[in-house]
C-alpha positions in Angstrom: 67.7 117.5 87.7 70.3 115.9 90.2 72.0 112.7 89.1 71.2 109.7 91.2 74.2 108.6 93.4 75.9 105.5 92.1 78.2 104.9 95.1 77.7 104.7 98.9 80.0 104.7 101.8 78.6 103.4 105.1 80.5 103.8 108.4 80.0 101.4 111.3 78.4 104.2 113.3 75.6 104.5 110.8 76.9 107.6 109.0 76.3 107.5 105.2 78.0 109.3 102.4 76.7 109.2 98.8 78.7 110.0 95.6 79.4 108.9 92.1 81.1 105.6 91.6 83.9 104.8 89.2 86.2 101.9 88.6 84.9 98.4 89.5 81.4 97.8 90.7 80.4 95.8 93.7 81.1 96.1 97.4 84.1 96.0 99.7 84.6 96.3 103.5 87.8 97.8 105.1 89.3 100.3 107.5 89.1 103.9 106.3 92.1 106.2 106.4 93.0 109.5 104.8 96.1 110.5 102.8 97.3 114.1 102.6 99.7 113.7 99.6 99.3 116.0 96.7 100.8 113.6 94.2 101.4 109.8 93.9 97.8 108.4 94.0 98.9 105.5 91.8 101.8 104.7 94.0 99.5 104.9 97.1 96.9 102.6 95.6 99.6 100.0 94.7 101.4 100.2 98.0 101.0 96.8 99.7 100.9 98.6 103.1 97.4 99.7 102.3 96.0 96.2 102.3 92.7 96.1 104.2 92.2 99.9 103.8 90.2 102.3 101.7 92.0 105.6 101.1 90.3 109.1 101.4 92.4 111.5 99.4 92.4 115.0 100.9 93.9 116.6 97.7 91.0 117.1 95.2 92.8 116.6 91.9 93.0 112.8 91.7 93.3 111.1 88.3 94.4 114.1 86.3 97.8 112.6 85.4 96.4 109.2 84.6 98.4 106.0 85.3 101.3 104.2 83.8 103.1 100.9 84.4 106.3 102.6 85.6 104.6 104.1 88.7 103.1 100.8 90.1 104.7 99.9 93.4 103.4 96.3 92.9 101.7 94.5 90.1 98.1 95.4 91.1 96.3 97.9 93.4 96.3 96.7 97.0 94.2 99.4 98.7 90.6 98.2 98.6 89.2 101.5 97.3 89.5 105.2 97.0 87.4 108.2 98.0 87.9 111.6 96.3 86.3 115.0 96.3 86.0 115.5 92.6 85.3 112.9 89.9 88.6 112.0 88.2 89.1 114.1 85.0 90.6 112.9 81.8 94.3 112.2 82.0 96.6 115.1 80.9 100.2 113.9 81.2 102.7 112.8 78.6 103.6 109.7 80.7 100.0 108.5 81.0 99.1 105.2 79.3 95.6 104.7 80.8 92.8 106.6 82.7 92.6 106.0 86.4 88.9 105.0 86.1 89.5 102.3 83.6 92.6 101.2 85.4 90.7 100.6 88.6 87.9 98.9 86.7 90.3 96.5 85.1 92.0 95.8 88.5 88.8 95.3 90.5 89.0 98.4 92.8 86.1 100.7 93.6 86.3 104.5 93.5 83.8 107.1 94.8 83.8 110.8 93.9 81.7 113.8 94.8 82.4 113.4 98.5 83.0 116.1 101.1 86.4 114.7 101.9 87.1 117.5 104.5 84.1 116.3 106.6 85.1 112.7 106.1 88.7 113.4 107.2 87.4 115.2 110.3 85.3 112.2 111.2 88.4 109.9 110.8 90.5 112.2 113.0 87.8 112.5 115.7 86.7 108.9 116.0 89.7 107.0 114.7 90.0 105.0 111.5 86.4 103.7 111.1 85.3 100.4 109.7 83.3 101.0 106.5 81.5 99.4 103.6 81.9 100.9 100.1 79.5 100.0 97.3 79.3 101.0 93.7 76.1 100.2 91.7 75.5 102.0 88.4 71.8 101.8 89.0 72.2 103.4 92.5 70.4 100.7 94.4 71.8 100.2 97.9 70.7 98.2 100.9 71.8 100.7 103.6 71.1 98.4 106.6 73.1 95.6 105.0 76.0 98.0 104.3 76.1 99.3 107.9 75.9 95.7 109.2 78.8 94.7 106.9 80.9 97.6 108.3 80.1 96.7 111.9 81.0 93.1 111.2 84.5 93.9 109.9 87.0 92.6 112.4 89.5 95.4 111.8 93.3 95.3 111.5 94.3 94.7 115.1 95.5 91.1 115.4 95.5 90.7 111.6 98.6 89.4 109.8 98.3 90.8 106.3 101.9 90.4 105.3 101.3 86.8 104.3 98.6 87.9 101.8 100.8 90.5 100.0 104.3 88.9 100.2 105.9 87.2 97.2 105.3 83.4 96.9 108.9 82.5 96.1 112.3 84.2 96.2 113.5 86.4 93.3 116.4 88.6 92.3 116.2 92.4 91.9 118.7 94.6 90.0 116.6 97.5 88.7 117.8 100.9 89.9 115.9 104.2 90.5 114.3 106.0 87.6 116.6 108.6 86.0 116.1 111.0 83.0 116.3 110.1 80.2 117.1 106.4 80.4 114.4 105.5 82.9 115.1 102.4 84.9 118.6 100.9 84.4 120.0 97.7 85.8 122.7 97.6 88.5 125.6 95.9 86.7 128.3 96.3 89.3 126.9 95.5 92.7 129.2 95.3 95.7 126.9 94.3 98.6 124.8 91.1 98.8 121.5 91.9 100.5 118.6 89.7 101.4 115.3 91.7 101.5 112.4 90.2 103.5 109.2 91.0 101.6 106.4 91.9 104.1 104.8 93.9 101.2 107.8 95.6 99.7 107.4 98.6 97.4 109.4 98.3 94.2 111.1 101.7 94.6 112.6 100.5 97.9 114.3 97.7 96.0 115.4 100.1 93.4 117.0 102.3 96.0 118.9 99.3 97.4 120.1 98.5 93.9 121.1 102.1 93.4 123.2 101.9 96.6 125.2 99.1 95.1 123.3 96.2 96.4 122.7 92.8 94.8 119.2 92.1 96.1 117.6 88.7 96.7 114.0 89.0 97.9 112.6 86.3 100.2 108.9 85.8 101.3 107.8 87.1 104.7 107.8 83.5 106.1 111.5 83.1 105.5 113.4 81.7 108.5 116.8 82.8 109.8 118.2 79.6 108.3 116.8 80.6 104.9 118.4 84.1 105.2 121.8 83.0 106.5 122.1 80.3 103.9 122.5 83.1 101.3 125.5 84.5 103.2 124.3 88.1 103.0 126.3 91.2 103.7 123.1 92.8 105.1 119.5 92.1 105.7 116.6 94.5 104.8 113.2 94.4 106.4 110.5 95.9 104.1 107.3 97.8 104.7 103.9 96.0 104.8 100.3 96.0 106.1 98.5 94.7 109.1 99.2 94.4 112.8 103.0 94.1 113.5 102.4 91.9 116.6 100.6 89.3 114.4 103.3 89.3 111.7 105.9 89.2 114.5 104.8 85.7 115.5 107.0 84.3 112.7 109.1 87.4 111.8 110.6 88.1 115.2 112.3 84.7 115.6 113.9 85.1 112.1 115.1 88.6 112.9 116.6 87.5 116.2 118.4 84.7 114.5 119.9 87.2 112.1 120.9 89.6 114.9 122.8 86.8 116.6 125.2 86.9 113.6 126.0 90.6 113.9 124.9 91.3 110.3 123.9 94.9 109.4 120.1 95.2 109.4 117.9 98.0 107.9 114.1 98.2 108.3 111.4 100.5 106.9 107.8 100.9 108.1 106.5 97.4 109.1 110.1 96.3 109.0 110.9 99.0 111.6 108.2 97.7 113.8 109.4 94.1 113.3 112.9 95.1 114.3 111.6 96.9 117.4 109.6 93.8 118.5 112.6 91.6 117.9 114.6 93.9 120.2 112.0 93.7 123.0 109.8 96.8 122.4 106.1 96.9 121.8 103.8 98.3 119.1 100.4 100.0 119.5 97.5 100.9 117.3 97.2 104.6 116.4 94.0 106.7 116.4 94.1 107.4 112.6 97.7 106.7 111.7 100.1 108.7 109.5 99.4 108.7 105.8 100.9 111.4 103.6 103.9 112.9 101.9 104.3 116.0 104.1 105.3 114.6 107.5 108.1 116.4 109.3 110.5 114.0 111.1 113.4 115.2 113.3 116.7 113.3 113.3 118.0 113.4 116.9 121.5 112.6 115.8 121.9 115.5 113.4 119.1 117.9 114.5 117.9 118.0 110.9 114.2 117.9 109.9 113.2 115.6 107.0 110.0 116.0 105.0 108.9 112.4 104.7 106.3 110.1 103.2 104.4 107.9 105.7 101.9 105.2 105.7 101.2 103.4 109.0 98.4 102.8 111.4 100.5 101.2 114.1 103.6 102.6 115.9 106.5 101.6 118.1 105.9 102.5 121.7 109.1 104.5 122.5 108.4 104.0 126.2 109.1 100.3 125.8 112.5 100.5 124.0 115.0 98.4 126.0 118.4 99.5 127.1 120.9 99.7 124.2 118.2 100.7 121.7 118.2 104.4 120.9 115.4 106.4 119.5 116.8 108.3 116.5 113.8 110.0 114.8 110.5 111.4 116.0 107.4 112.8 114.3 107.1 116.6 114.7 103.3 116.2 114.3 102.7 114.1 117.4 106.1 113.0 118.9 105.6 109.4 118.0 108.6 107.2 117.3 110.0 107.3 113.7 113.4 105.6 114.1 115.6 103.4 116.2 119.2 102.0 116.2 121.2 99.7 118.3 123.9 101.4 120.3 126.6 98.9 119.6 125.8 97.4 116.2 124.9 98.5 112.6 121.2 97.8 113.1 118.7 100.6 112.5 115.2 101.3 111.1 112.8 104.1 110.3 109.0 104.3 110.4 108.7 106.5 107.3 109.5 105.7 103.6 113.0 107.1 102.6 112.6 105.7 99.0 109.7 108.1 98.4 110.5 111.7 97.2 108.5 114.3 99.2 111.7 116.1 100.3 112.5 115.1 97.5 115.8 113.4 98.5 115.9 114.2 102.3 116.1 110.5 103.3 118.1 108.7 100.6 121.1 108.9 103.0 119.6 105.9 104.9 120.4 103.6 102.0 123.9 104.9 101.8 124.2 104.4 105.6 123.2 100.8 105.1 125.7 100.3 102.3 128.5 101.9 104.4 127.7 99.6 107.3 128.1 96.6 105.0 131.3 97.9 103.6 132.7 98.5 107.1 131.8 95.0 108.1 133.5 93.6 105.0 136.7 95.6 105.5 
């Protein structure tokens, strides 16, 4: 006798998917995207860039390595929910300290298994990232009309400033470096560059990569002004990843970045930080059909001709056609030709759309942190 579904996903167009719920119970409304990574589901769920989104995982084995505190990119999951093909199995990994299902339940995030994720992914690709309502009820009671109505009522991510919801509330210092066998995370005890990192939703491993590149990192909230940044007398300024519409966040971020640029300080941006820098330089951003989410995205570096295998997570992109004179496109996606990097022609100011702190390559893009450190060293010489 078939088991009654305990989870339901309702798309705004009225399409309904049923499955088995896990994690927290209740209901959430968000934009639906898909991620093609084969590993890193815990890092994905705790990536602040996924605020306002539910993630469909195209790889079926989700949950089999459990979870552990070392792999969190921020304190709690930020993605609103997860959709998987197979129900999570028991953890089988020496680093696991908890099961994915209990972890999500404790952290208030809904999961749904038993879904035809190939069909769901095709729907996302064809119609664009849909607005959805996801519900988990152990008794399997769902008001379908209400769920569809909730999905249709969702305002979407365009025009939405989500950085302010995931940023830190006050400044803090960071000195933890990248994980290394067998010590794990070690502190940076001999930093040579003073860096101010603007937290639009920063992942911890980005801060670790900065520390590993010799940086003494002070993290400021997204709302920090140019005066706040310059008061710390930094050798360089880092602009982090984050969620939401860059144009909305740019209302307060762009003036700050422009104030920093006036002082000829090296600047390095990632993901939303890349989009913020582009806006500050006079370019524009646009919403993508279904975005880039995965750990297998090829990006070409125009300067070297090399192709990097990168990790990406973004639903908006810089419109390369709007880049002003003096701003050079440095990287492009080999999937669709979209912009993946820029630099100023006459100053040590650059950014990339992808996540060089991630390890899909596994170390294809670490050179960007070294480039940032070299720019600061050259300025100090």
